[in-house]
N, C-alpha and C positions, 0 to 999 in steps of 0.2 A: 043756433045761432044766439050769440049775446047779446042783451040787450045795453043801450045804453050808458042805464043806470050801473051796473056792473061795471062797466068800462071807465067809468069816471072815480071810482072808490081804487085807490092805489094805496100799496103799503109802504111804509117807510117812514121816517123822522123827518118834522120841521125842525127850522132852524130854531124855533125858540125850545123847544124841546132837549136837541142838544146842548144848547144854552144851559139850561136848568142842569143839565146831567155834568157839563163843564164844572159850575159853580160849586156843586154839590161834592165833586172831587176835590176842588181847589182851597176849600173849607176843613175837609178831613186831611188830606194832607199837610195843613197850615198845625194840624193839632200835632200829627202822627211825627213829623220830621223834626221837632225839638227834643222830643221824646228818644225819636232813635240818637240823637247828636249827644242828649245828657248822658245817655246809657254808655255810650261809646267814651266820654270821658271817664264815667266810674270806674270802667272797665278798662280802658290804659292806668289810671292810679292801683288799678286791683294790679293786674300784671306787674307794674314797675315796684310794688312793694314786693312781690314774690319773688321778681328777680335778684332784687336788691338782698332780701333773706336769705335766699339760694346762692348769693355770693359770698354771703358770711361766712355762713357752714361749710362751702367750700374751703373758705380761708382758713377756717379753725380744723377742717380734716386734713389740711396740707400744712399746717403747722405741726399738727400731732404728727402725720406721716413722714413730713423729714426732717423733722427735730431743728425746724426753726421757727423766729417770729415772724409772723405776717402783718399788713397793717392795711386796714379800710381807710382811704382817706374819702373824704366826704365833701365836694367844692358848693358850697351851700350858692354861692355867687354864679359860677358856672353850670351849676345842676346836674353835678356828673358825681359818678362812684369810682376811684380807682384803687384796688386790689391790687397789692405786690409783697411779694417774700424778699426780706431783709438778707441779707449774706450771712452765714454761720462762719466760725471761727478757721476754718478749714479754706474756704475758700478766699478768705484776707488773705489768708498767707499765701495762698497760689497766686493770687492777684499780685503781692510785692514779690515774687518769686520770680516777675516778669510774665505770666501767666494774663492773657487779654482778655479771658472770654467773663462775660456777666451772665450767670445763670439766674438770676434773678427773673421771677416768673412777676408779669406783670398784664392785668386784663382792666381796659376800662369800658364803661357802660354809661351812653348818653341818656337821660330820660326825657321821655317825649314831652314837647312843648306844654302841653294844658298840667305837667304834673311839675311841683317843685318841692325842694327840700327845703321845709321849713324850717327846721330847727334839730338841733343834736343835743341833748341831754346828757352831762359825766357829773362825775363828782366835783366836779371843779366850776359846776354852773349850766348855766343856757346857754349857746351859742346859734346866732339866727344869721349870721353872715359869714363868708370865710372859708377856712378850715375847719375840720372837725375828723378827728379822728378814732377809733377801735384799734386795739393792739390784741390778737392773739398770740399768744404765747406755747411753747412746744407742750407744754403739762395740759393743756386742753384748756388752761382759763384766757380771760380778757382782760382787758381793763373797763369791760363794760359801758354801759351807755343806751341810749334809746334816742333812736329818729324819727321824726314826724314828717310825712310825705301829706299835700295836700294836693286837689285841683282846682279848676278856677271854679267849679260849681259849691265850692265848700265843705266838699267830704275830705276826711283824713285816714290816714293809717298811722300806726304805728309800729315799730321795730325795735324790741326790743331783745337788749344781750347782757346775760348775767355775766356779772365780773367773775363769781368762782367758778362756776363750770363752763361758761362761753356760749351756751347753749342760745340760741337766737328765737325769739317768739314774734309771731306777728298777729294783729288784730286792728279791727276798725274801730276807731275815737267816734264814741256816741258825742252826737250835738249839743247833750246837756252838761259837758264838761267845760 
């Protein structure tokens, strides 16, 4: 038989113990959630930069393989990128002869909300609003330029396009600059 003292000992948690654990979890969450949100913003910036660089490489390779000029338009106000192929002389003749087809390839990419096109830099100068364009020629070269992307946390990436070779390079901009 059990005695009375053993029955009075109960296993379980008191309300105060549960509240202490909830406070500890809340404090930990307050430190972790902003870090996760910040890393998501940085991930979106990195992903958008890589996607723009890949789109520019695509435009260059298409310009070479199709022997036509491709244009990359950056709408700094609407935060989007448009890649399109211009018509060749043969296509313009076909269109003049009554052909109705428009065989230009157009691709559009909207940037995530927290990522923005900060500025475009070309030989003509720096542009921070409106349209900025980079042209890829059928020879593999380009008009060249540089594009800077940033996020709401102040991190920045730059996409550089060489005007002679048309090659695209991507890099993170250091805070010291």
